[in-house]
C-alpha positions in Angstrom: 19.9 90.0 124.5 17.6 87.3 125.9 15.0 87.2 123.5 12.4 85.4 126.3 13.1 88.4 128.6 12.2 90.9 126.2 8.9 89.1 125.1 8.2 88.6 128.3 8.7 92.4 129.0 6.6 93.8 126.4 3.8 91.3 127.2 4.2 92.5 130.5 3.9 96.1 129.3 0.9 95.4 127.4 -1.2 94.3 130.6 0.3 96.9 133.3 -1.2 100.4 133.3 0.7 103.2 131.8 1.6 104.3 135.3 4.8 105.8 136.5 7.3 104.8 139.6 5.4 101.5 139.4 7.6 98.4 141.4 8.2 95.5 139.1 9.7 92.2 140.7 11.3 90.1 137.9 11.8 86.8 139.2 14.2 84.8 137.1 17.9 82.6 138.1 19.9 84.2 140.3 22.2 83.2 137.2 20.8 85.9 135.0 19.1 88.3 137.6 21.4 91.0 136.8 20.8 91.2 132.7 17.1 90.2 133.0 16.7 93.2 135.2 18.5 95.8 132.6 16.2 94.0 130.0 12.7 95.1 131.6 14.5 98.9 132.9 14.7 99.1 129.0 11.0 98.3 128.6 9.9 100.4 131.8 12.1 103.4 132.5 9.5 104.9 134.5 9.3 102.3 136.6 11.7 100.7 139.7 12.8 97.2 138.9 13.1 94.8 141.3 15.2 91.5 140.7 14.5 88.8 142.9 16.5 85.9 142.2 15.9 82.4 142.8 17.7 78.7 142.2 21.2 80.5 143.6 23.9 77.7 142.5 25.9 77.2 145.4 28.3 74.1 147.0 30.0 74.7 150.9 33.7 75.2 149.6 36.6 73.4 151.9 39.9 74.1 150.9 41.5 70.7 149.9 44.5 70.2 147.3 41.8 67.9 145.4 39.8 70.9 144.7 41.8 72.3 142.5 41.6 69.9 139.9 39.0 70.8 137.4 35.2 69.2 137.5 32.7 69.0 135.3 30.2 71.1 137.6 32.7 73.9 138.4 33.0 74.2 134.3 29.1 74.5 133.5 28.9 77.5 136.5 31.9 79.0 134.8 30.6 78.6 131.5 27.1 79.7 133.0 29.0 82.9 134.8 31.0 83.5 132.1 27.6 83.7 129.2 25.9 86.2 131.4 29.0 88.6 131.5 29.3 88.2 127.5 25.1 88.6 127.7 25.5 92.1 130.2 27.9 93.6 127.7 26.2 92.8 124.8 23.0 94.6 126.2 24.9 97.8 126.9 26.8 97.7 123.6 23.5 97.2 121.8 21.1 99.7 124.0 
């Protein structure tokens, strides 16, 4: 679990009134918006968590034979994606 997201959720829980069915927006990187929303949903079970993803990582993809060779940027993006999928799986196992 991302400790920072959990700490942010706990801090927000202390600040917000204890009402149910609030809509809480979680602004975070598009890469880990799904995991952050799950963490916040665990801290706010009666509320609606709305992920607000920012900082999308998108490259205009043009099909060329040169695109088949590995690049550092592609490795970095796939590593970030793999990290998030493992984080989602770990969060589901733990909670």
